[in-house]
C-alpha angles and dihedrals in degrees: 000000000000124000090252091055093048090053092047090048091052092049092052094043134099097255094057093042090051090049091048091046090050092047092051095043095047103035098035100064091037093055091045094052093044090053095045101039101022089222108129093180093057090047090052091052090055091046092051090051092050090048092053089054091046089061088075094042091116133144110281146094116319093240092057092042090053094049095045094048092048090048089050091052093049094050091045089052091049091052090048091053099046094042096048093046091050094045097095093060112056094199093053092044091054090051091051091050093053094044092047090046092054097043096046093046091052089064086079085083089073093053141259099314092048089049088056091053087053088049090054091052091049089048092056091044090054093047092049097045095090090065098241088151114065113217092249091058095047097101092051090046093050091049091054092046091050091048090053094048097043091043092053091046089052090047095052094043091052093047095046092042093054091054099026093159092057095079090053093049092050094047092049091047091052091050093049091050091054092045088053090054089050090051090049091054089051089056088064092066088071094053109087091205090066118089108237093219091056092048092049094050091050089047094052091047091051093045088066093052092048090051091052097047093045089052090053091048089047093052092049101039102039093049091049089044090071086078107079097220122136095242092051090046088053092053088049089054091050092049093048093049091048093053091047091049091050089053093050091049091049090047091055088076111126141155099298093178088058092050093048093047094055103025104022093121098037124107092232090074091052091047088052091049093051091045093053091046090051087050089056092047089053092052089053090051091050091049089051091051092046094052091048092046091238132130115258125221127216117253118240098213094087091059089072095048099052098062090044092055093043090053092047091051092049089054093050092049089054091048109095091198094061116104108254094214094049090045093053092045090052092048093048090050091050091051092053091050091047090051090049089056088055091054089050085061087059090053092052091049092051090059093056116085090203090064116079112245114253102206092117130258091258096051096106090053096051119107104245094169097101091055096053130086111263119211119187124183101202134149089233090065088054092046092052088061095046090095120102090236090059113113089213093055091047091049091050093050090044091052094045093052093044091050092046092049091048092051092050093049092048088053094048102039116067091199089069097075097165112053093183092060091057093048094042091053089053092048092050098044106037109086133168090253118071092210093052090047092054093047094046089049093057094044092047093053094046092044091049094049092048091046093052092052093046090048091051089051092051093047090049096050103026117060101161110105089208091054091046090054090050090052087049089055092052090047091053094048093048093042090058094040094052098040094100104028101038113011096175091061090043090056089050094053091045091052091049090049093054096046093047089048091057091051093048092050096037109021115214097028094136094140089070086079094070091042089054092054093048094046092047091049092052092048093047091050090049092048091050094047094048091046085075091054114097091341123192104220115204095231089070093069097035096094091055093046091048091050090051090053090053092049092047091052091048089054089046091055091050092049092049091050090051090059087066099036099039108019091155090070092068128229102279091107090048093049090051092049090048090053090049092053094049091049094047093047090047092049092052092043091050091051089049092052092048091050089057088063093054126091112290096246087061095053101097124183096353096163094044093046094050090050091047092053091046094048092051091046089052090048092052089048091055093046088052088052089052090054091048088054090052090052097048108027108019090126091068091062110089128194092262091055092048095048102039103031115016100046097042094044095050090041092056091047090050091049091052089054091049092052090047091053091051091050088055086057089054093253114154100235113142122221113265121212114248113244113246116258116263101201118190115233090250094057114113111248091228091057093048091051092048092051091047090054091049091052092048092049093050092046091048089053092051093048091047094050091047092052092049093048091049098046106011 
């Protein structure tokens, strides 16, 4: 994809649209009020209320978006009231800062979106802590704040409701882009110059990103798919084809060391690499078409690769010197890639309004609830995190103490002229994860320094207030747009926005640039220091996450077996089990990546954990291949094969996973050798090979867990 296409894709994507929506919803009412009333402070109060609501302007159903933005506005208003009323008494204000810091941080127990509501409350507390609102003016300030928050909520709901399909398109495009990156990593396995270990590490990292973006797309599209409109059905067809394509790409997993050993110097490997890369390019093109609401067109380049690979395979099959196992693995991989190209054709068709949507006539009647993210705001969830060992409780205590210390330092040190900058920096940087806190700290410092330099340059060369306000609007849009994808640049834009705002409200306040740097540095230092207080190291939860992966793979095995034994039941249970495996592996892989950013003494069992994640991923890939075989060649599996091969082989693999899970729990079960496969003469060779790989993967997991339990 060219640089121009990347920029165009970003401008059509969710992140930029969210930033633009935030810019219009925050700046529009503020500028209108400033022009009509001439009261810049009232306009600022409305803008802050709108911004607090915009924090929860995330992809999702309109009903959830409405409730979350209103909750964010209400919590922000509460923080404004209690902070402003306590401002005349420093001791009381300090107690409010600590109490709000603890209570808002505890909302992490309810999940990511609840944590963002808590962040909005802390944001409002930090902004109000300097006492800019006298107690007598609190009711008026709260009304302005609520007007901004409710107004932004109505603006967003009206805009998203008018183009309700847009959120689904953007979520699907984002998932397709991440899937394209995943496919591009898969292409590296066919390049003999790429180290397999590096490719696997990149693949496991990207697998977590793919799982996350696909869940976002699932939440948006499947909820909208309950409405039987043509456009929603088309989105359902896109989503279904994308999930099927992902399964085929995952199931194309093979013994790459075997292929490289026998065909490393052959052209067929390079042809496969190019074919898979072109498949990734085509996914990028489809994502670009989806986000622009345009039909996509198949690319012609793949047509030249397919015959070349087919010819090379025919020559290898006629070569008596070629290894039979390697040759069959290469043929099976090529068949999977060719089938994936066929699924890409379904994606192209689903983008074209002239092609009937293929989601199925019964799609609106299907029960999508098990596949959607469930968010429950219950007291039981809070009580579960009331234990001292809970990472949520530790994070809440850590945040409260850090904010309290920042407040006291700002009171005692005259150099810290803006208390809210110190507290705001702590709120933004201090996260439940140590690794994320450290990375955010560095990005925040670099972004603030760059933003200060850029703001000084703007103030030196741009003297028109109107032009400065226009630059502020651009900074707000980019700051929100880049918050997730490039936080360092987002911090730079946010810093520029704040400094330019000071200059517009109080012309000539250039000294505030130095104050901003000092306050940010102090807040960053406090966040870093307190990240070592009551830390939650990732290695403490790894056994539970590893056990969840083993349980998910067991369920995946059972669901795959049911496709052969009870095909009349459909594949809903299999799809749900597949989702569970992807989520479990992504959770464990994410914890592993976060652990690598922690201090070295806290990085426990790095080599074993990497191998464990990889082996479970490989097992899930082979199970996916088994399901693909059931969908395409189930008629070749007779009763004898099911009874004497399929059931015993998957039963042995399941038993190995059960023993491995008990070993994780420190039970003393010894590894049992897997019985050799007794394949009936009628059993397809491809099925026998797949079952053998599943057994080897499960046995490898069991051996690895046993070795770790014995010596770890």
